[in-house]
N, C-alpha and C positions, 0 to 999 in steps of 0.2 A: 422263148422258153419260159420267161416270167413276164407277166403283164399285170401291173398293179395300178389301180386308180382309186384315190380317196380312201385308202385303207386306214382304219382308225381303231384304237382300242382305249377305252377308259376303264378305270377301276374305282370302286367305291371305298372310301376310307372314313375313319372317324372324323377327319378334318374336312370331309367333303369329297366330291369326285376329282379324280386325277386323270388328266388326258395324257396317257403315256405315248401314244402315237396319234398324230393329229392330221390325218388326211394325206398320206404320202402317195406320190405317183412316181413310178419308174418302170423301165423295161430292161430285160437282160436277154441278149441274143444267144442262140445256140453256139456253143463252142467258146464262149467268153469265160475269162476268169475275172470276176467282179469283186472288188473289196468293199466292205461295208464298215465305215469308220464313224466315230463319234465319241464324245466324252461319256463318262459314266452317267447313267440315268437319261441318256439322250433318246432311248427307244430302240437300240439295236437288238437286244435280246428279245424284247417283246415282238418286234417285227419278224424276226427269224422264227420265233415260236408260232406265230400266226401262219407264216408261209409253209411251215412243216406240219400243219394241222394239229399242233399241240395246244393251241389257244384259239378260241373262237373270236373273230373280229367283232367290234361293236358297230362297224359300218364300213362301207366301201366294197370293192370287188377285187378279185385276183384270179388270174388263170395261170396254172402251173403245168407246164408240159402238155398244154392243150386241154387240161381238166379244170373245171370250175372249183375253186377252193371251198366254197360254201356248200354247193350241191353235190360235189363228188369227192369228198375227202379221202375215201378209200382208194379211189383211182389215183388221186394225187400221190398217195403213199407208195403205190406200185412203181411210180416213175421217178421217185426221189430217193436219195440216200442222205442220212443225217448223222454227223459226228458231233456230239455235244462236248462242252468243256470238260465234263466229268468222265467222258469215255464210256465204252460199253463192255469191254472185256472183263470177265470175272478173274480176279487175281489168282485163284487156285485152279482155274480150268486150263486144259491143254488148248493151245491156240487153234489148232486145226479143228478140234471138236466144237469150239465156240463158233467158228465160221460156218461149219457144216450145219449146226443147229440154226443159225441165222438164215441160211439158204432154205432149210426145211420149213421154216416159218413163212417163207414166201411161196410155199407150195411146190418146191422141187422134190422129186423122188430122191431116195437115198443115194442112188448112183449118180444122179445129176448133181446133187448137192456136194458129193465128194469130189467129182470132177471140177465143178466150179470153184470149190474152196481151194483146190490145188492150183488152179489157174490164177486166182486173184492173189494168193500168197506169193506165187512166183512173180507176178506182175509188180508187187510192191517190195520185192527183195526179201521176202520172209520165208522162203522155201526151207532154208537150213534151220530155221527156228520153229518150224511147224509143230514139233512134238514137245516143245517147252511150255511151261506155265507162264502166264502173263506177268506174274509177280517177279519172275526172274529176269525180265527184260529191262533194258534202259528206257528212259523216258521217250526218246525218239522212236525206238522200236515199238513201244506200246501205242504211240500215236498212229503208227502205220497199221497196227492191228485194228485199231478203231476204224481207220479208213477201209480196211478189208471188210469189216462188218457192214459198213455203209455201202460198199460197192459190189457185194457178192451177188446181188440180184440184177446186176447190170443196169443201174439207173441212168437216165439221161442227164440228170441234174444231181449234183452233190452239194449239200450244205455243210460247211465246216465252221464251227463256232469256236473261235480262239484255238486253232489247232496247234500252235507252237508256243502257247503260254508255258512258261517255266522251263523251256528247253534250253540247252546250251547252244552256242552259236553254230557249232558243227552240225548238230542234230536239226536245227532250224533250216539251215541251207540244204541239208539232205532231204527234208520234207518238202521244201520248195521245189526241188528237182522232181520229186514224185508227182506233185500237183501239176507241174508243167507237162509231164509225160501223159497224164490223164487227158489233158486237152489236146496235145499234139498228136498222140498216137491212137487215142480212143474217141476223140471228139466229145469228151465229157464237159458239160458246162459246170463251172464251179462258182458258188456264191460263198464268200469267205468273210466272216466277221473277225476283225483283228484290232488290237490296240497298238500294234507295232507299225509305225509309219514307214520305216525302211522296208518292212515286209510288203506292204501295199505298193510302195514305189517300185520295188524290184519285180514283184510277182504279177501284179494285176494289169489287165488290159484297160480297165476302167475302174474308177472308184466313185462311191456314193458317200457323201458326208451328211449325217443326220445330226440335228441339234434341236433340243426341246421338242422332239416328236415330229419334226418336219425335215424334209430333204433340203439342204441349203446349198449344195454344190454337187455337180455330176459331170464327169469328163475323164479323159485319160490323165494319168499323173503328169505327163509332160505338158499337156495343154493347161491344166490347172496351175502348174508352177509358172508357166509363161504368162498367164493372165493375171495372177495375183502377186507374184514376187519378181524380183529382178536379179540379174547377175551382179556380182561384186568383184572388182579387180583391186587387189591389195598391192600397192607399190611402195617399196622401201627406197627412199631417195638419199643421195649422199649430199645433204645440205640443201639450202634454198627451198625449204619446205613451203613457205608462203608462195613463192613464185611458181613452184610445181603445182600447187593447188589451183592457182589462177589459170595456168596453162591448160590443165585437164578440165577445169570447170567450163572453159570456153569451147570445148569440143561439142559438136552438135548432138552426139549420142549420149552424152553424160547428163544424168539427172541430178546427181548430188555428189559432193566430195567432202569427206570428213577426215580429220587427222588424229593420230595418236602417236606423239613423238615424231619419229622420222618415217612412220608408215601412214600412207594415205589410202583411204578406202573410197573407191570410185564406184558409184551405182550407175548401171546402164542396162539397157534391154538385151543387147547381144554382145557379150564380151568378146567372143571369138572374132566378130567382125570389126570391133573397135580397138582391140588391143594393139595391133600393129601401128595404126595411125597415131594412137596415143603415145606410144614409145618414140615414134619418129618426131612428134612435136616436142617431147621432152628433150630429145637429142638436139633438135634445132635450137632449143633454148639453153643448150650446154648444161643440162641437168642429167646426171647419171643415175640410172635405176640400178640399185644394188640387187634387188630381188623382186620377182613378180609372182603373184599367186591369184588364180581365178577361182572364185567360189560360186557354185551353182545353187539356186534356190532348192529347197527340199519340201517335201510334203508337210514337214513340221511347220515351215513358214506359212504354207497355205492354211493349215489347220488353225494356227493362231490368228491369222487374218480373218478367216471366215467365221470362226466361232467366238472371236473376240475374247479369248481367254488363253492363259498360258498353261501348256501341259505340265504334268508333274515333273518332267525332266525336259530341259530346253534343247538338248542335243538332237540331231537328226537320228531317227530311229527310236525316239522316246516312246515310253509306254504311256498312252493317254486315255 
């Protein structure tokens, strides 16, 4: 669905040329939800603007839905939908009218546009809100209207730029469900730029991480977490901390043991496979475990390891 090779974009500034995107390569298969991650200034928005024909590349090639990005930009636009961070719905316009207008701009007749507008509004759970103005809707509802504008012409590929920015948790989760439905029920390919790591972890089949204009990691969230980070088992023991640390450090699956008072943090590759034997060894040494907690690596851990920087908020799901 997307085939990109050596795509690049440079800008001229008073301080000299700036290489915003520096020869990126990646592919997106039909029916995938792919997350595009990276720190501010990494090249996410520039890349997305090039792929949606809003910005001409300085170099490289790209094929979008079978159309050449440089030679066939008009054909590319027929096959894609795009929802920007700013959105596209006019605050004072009736929602249904805006969606009909968008369909007409894609060449549909009046009757076709009305039928298609009703279909896509129902598809996104907006049927009961169709005659309301966009300014009267909640943030989550407005983002679904933006998606309706991007989907009314039945694109094979939908680009979403920060679709859940500034939404409350309930609205974010509701929008995730709508995006999954697009893939599962309609086969739509979704390319989503996001700063929310928990969003990419929960929603995306695969993620691309861009840093300083280049793709630095590409895989499923689970495989990236397995390759970069490790599981942690936190064990609170009832005394004999030093002995407990020695017992667990000797386990073949354990890579590191650190302590904080009576709580030991054990780093290992596969906590689910190691936990039972670790507890048995503690029991054999007559050391009682008061509590046990398994911590899985997050995309936040992956992001910090790959980009060698700390996001603005260190918790999983941070905005980076």
